C-alpha positions as CSV (number, residue, x, y, z in Angstrom):
1,M,0.0,0.0,0.0
2,A,1.0,3.6,-0.2
3,D,-0.1,7.0,1.2
4,I,-3.8,7.6,0.8
5,T,-4.8,10.2,-1.9
6,F,-8.0,12.0,-1.1
7,S,-10.1,13.4,-3.9
8,G,-12.7,16.2,-3.9
9,V,-13.5,18.8,-1.3
10,S,-12.9,18.7,2.4
11,T,-16.3,19.1,3.9
12,P,-16.6,18.9,7.7
13,D,-20.0,17.8,9.2
14,S,-22.2,20.6,10.5
15,K,-21.2,19.9,14.2
16,A,-17.4,19.6,13.5
17,K,-15.1,21.7,15.6
18,T,-12.7,23.8,13.5
19,I,-10.0,26.2,14.3
20,T,-8.2,28.9,12.2
21,E,-4.4,29.1,12.4
22,V,-1.5,30.8,10.5
23,A,0.4,28.6,8.1
24,G,4.2,28.4,8.6
25,G,4.8,26.9,5.2
26,T,2.9,25.6,2.2
27,I,0.0,23.4,3.3
28,A,-2.1,21.4,0.9
29,K,-5.8,20.6,1.3
30,H,-6.2,17.4,3.4
31,D,-2.7,17.8,5.0
32,W,-2.4,16.8,8.7
33,V,-0.8,19.7,10.5
34,Y,1.1,20.3,13.7
35,R,1.9,23.5,15.7
36,D,5.6,24.5,15.4
37,T,6.5,25.9,18.8
38,A,9.9,27.0,17.3
39,D,8.1,29.2,14.7
40,N,5.6,31.2,16.8
41,N,3.1,28.3,16.9
42,K,2.5,28.5,13.2
43,V,1.0,25.3,11.7
44,K,3.0,23.2,9.3
45,A,2.5,19.8,7.5
46,A,3.0,17.0,10.0
47,D,5.1,13.9,9.5
48,N,6.1,11.0,11.7
49,D,9.9,11.5,11.5
50,A,10.3,13.5,14.7
51,V,8.3,13.6,17.9
52,A,7.5,17.3,17.6
53,S,6.2,17.1,14.0
54,A,4.2,14.0,14.8
55,V,1.9,15.8,17.3
56,V,-1.1,16.2,15.0
57,L,-3.4,19.1,15.5
58,G,-5.9,18.3,12.8
59,M,-6.6,18.3,9.0
60,A,-6.3,21.4,6.8
61,L,-9.6,21.9,5.0
62,H,-8.0,24.0,2.2
63,A,-4.6,24.9,0.8
64,A,-2.6,27.8,2.3
65,A,0.7,29.5,1.6
66,S,3.1,30.6,4.4
67,G,1.5,33.4,6.4
68,E,-2.0,32.7,5.3
69,F,-4.8,31.6,7.5
70,V,-5.9,27.9,7.2
71,L,-9.1,26.3,8.5
72,I,-8.4,23.1,10.4
73,A,-10.8,20.3,11.4
74,V,-9.8,18.9,14.8
75,D,-10.4,15.8,16.9
76,G,-14.0,14.6,16.7
77,A,-14.9,16.1,13.3
78,T,-16.2,14.0,10.5
79,V,-14.8,15.2,7.2
80,T,-15.9,14.1,3.7
81,V,-12.7,13.7,1.7
82,G,-14.1,12.5,-1.6
83,G,-12.7,9.0,-1.6
84,G,-9.6,6.9,-1.2
85,L,-10.6,5.3,2.1
86,T,-11.5,1.8,3.1
87,A,-14.5,1.8,5.4
88,K,-13.9,0.7,9.0
89,T,-10.1,1.2,8.6
90,T,-7.9,3.2,11.0
91,Y,-5.5,5.6,9.5
92,Y,-2.2,7.1,10.7
93,L,0.2,10.0,10.0
94,S,2.6,9.1,7.2
95,G,6.4,9.9,6.9
96,T,5.4,12.0,3.9
97,A,4.6,15.5,5.2
98,G,0.9,16.0,5.6
99,A,-0.1,12.5,4.3
100,T,-2.3,9.7,5.6
101,A,-1.3,6.0,5.6
102,P,-2.5,2.7,6.9
103,L,-0.5,1.4,9.9
104,A,1.2,-1.3,7.7
105,D,2.9,1.6,5.9
106,V,4.3,3.3,9.0
107,T,7.9,2.3,8.7
108,S,10.2,1.1,11.5
109,G,11.5,3.8,13.9
110,K,8.7,6.3,13.0
111,Y,6.4,8.0,15.5
112,I,2.8,6.6,15.6
113,S,0.0,9.1,15.4
114,R,-3.5,7.8,14.7
115,V,-5.4,10.5,12.7
116,G,-8.8,8.9,12.1
117,I,-11.2,6.1,11.3
118,A,-13.0,5.8,8.0
119,T,-16.7,5.6,8.5
120,A,-17.2,5.1,4.8
121,T,-15.1,5.2,1.7
122,T,-15.5,9.0,1.5
123,T,-15.7,10.1,5.2
124,L,-13.1,10.1,7.9
125,L,-13.8,10.6,11.6
126,I,-10.9,12.5,13.0
127,D,-9.7,10.6,16.0
128,I,-6.3,11.8,16.9
129,N,-4.0,9.9,19.2
130,N,-0.4,11.2,19.3
131,T,1.1,8.3,21.1
132,G,4.7,9.4,21.3
133,L,5.7,5.8,20.6
134,T,7.8,4.5,17.7
135,T,7.2,1.5,15.5
């Protein structure tokens, strides 16, 4: 398997909690983001290579350039991502910045951050667990 590619819009459900943050770099729609404490708490695309960048805050609902505001769906939100998911499957932060992967694709020595559970092939319940553990 490989990183999951979402298609279509990012639409949170009507009860989804979202926050607005300032991007500290280029962020793509559907990227998982973390808060970079070394850069005035700006958000950047998360990856599982280092413990700091593996502390997932949520999913970017649209693209943003550095310095722009970005809307982020956080824990508990259900987001329609257009496809690419396998229903009833749990997904994790990838080693590719911002990307989503099944656990089998989280390589050895990487930090494990659960990001969500597919409720259907097009929807993801954001269920973040930044374990701090490595594979």
